[in-house]
C-alpha positions in Angstrom: -20.2 41.1 -2.1 -22.8 41.0 -4.9 -24.5 38.2 -6.5 -22.3 37.8 -9.4 -19.1 37.5 -7.2 -20.6 34.6 -5.3 -21.5 33.1 -8.6 -17.7 33.4 -9.8 -16.5 32.0 -6.4 -19.0 29.1 -6.6 -18.0 28.2 -10.2 -14.5 28.4 -9.4 -14.7 26.2 -6.4 -16.7 23.6 -8.6 -13.7 23.7 -11.1 -11.1 23.3 -8.4 -13.0 20.3 -6.8 -13.5 18.7 -10.5 -9.7 19.2 -11.2 -8.8 17.6 -8.0 -11.1 14.7 -8.6 -9.6 14.0 -12.1 -6.3 14.2 -10.4 -7.0 11.5 -7.8 -8.7 9.2 -10.5 -5.5 9.5 -12.5 -3.1 8.8 -9.8 -4.9 6.0 -7.8 -3.9 2.4 -8.5 -6.7 0.4 -9.9 -8.2 -1.8 -7.2 -9.3 -4.7 -9.4 -5.6 -4.8 -10.8 -4.2 -5.4 -7.3 -6.9 -7.9 -6.7 -5.9 -9.7 -9.9 -2.2 -9.8 -9.0 -3.0 -11.3 -5.7 -5.1 -14.1 -7.0 -2.6 -14.8 -9.8 0.2 -14.9 -7.0 -2.0 -17.2 -4.7 -3.0 -19.6 -7.8 0.8 -19.9 -8.8 1.8 -20.8 -5.2 4.0 -17.6 -4.8 2.5 -16.7 -1.4 1.8 -18.3 2.0 3.4 -21.7 3.2 4.5 -23.0 0.0 6.5 -19.8 -0.9 8.0 -20.0 2.6 9.1 -23.5 2.0 10.3 -22.7 -1.5 12.5 -19.8 0.1 13.7 -22.2 2.7 14.7 -24.6 0.2 16.7 -22.0 -1.8 18.2 -20.8 1.4 19.4 -24.4 2.4 20.7 -24.9 -1.0 22.9 -21.7 -0.8 23.9 -22.8 2.7 25.1 -26.3 1.4 27.0 -24.7 -1.5 28.8 -22.2 0.7 29.8 -25.2 3.1 31.2 -27.1 0.0 33.2 -24.0 -1.1 34.6 -23.5 2.3 35.4 -27.2 2.6 37.2 -27.0 -0.7 39.2 -23.8 0.5 40.4 -25.5 3.6 41.7 -28.3 1.6 43.5 -26.0 -0.8 44.9 -24.1 2.2 46.2 -27.3 3.7 47.9 -28.5 0.5 49.5 -25.1 0.2 50.8 -25.1 3.8 52.2 -28.8 3.0 53.9 -27.6 0.0 55.5 -24.5 1.8 56.8 -26.7 4.7 60.7 -27.7 4.1 60.9 -31.4 3.1 64.5 -31.8 3.9 64.3 -31.5 7.8 
């Protein structure tokens, strides 16, 4: 190996590293963007305890609505059973 071959390999290695660094810079997420998103979410009350209580409220509201629908279906089923029973006996 002579001096010229080492120079070519050295330049090729540096070009490879430069291309790799550019690829990493283009594909990684901006750290300040993530921090801004977290700060905005905390400021809006979308994280932490208040978010949990909001989720609990939504869950309880869905549960109440489901119970109302089930009660209504039970009443309709009882009314249907009464209408199917023979009245003459």
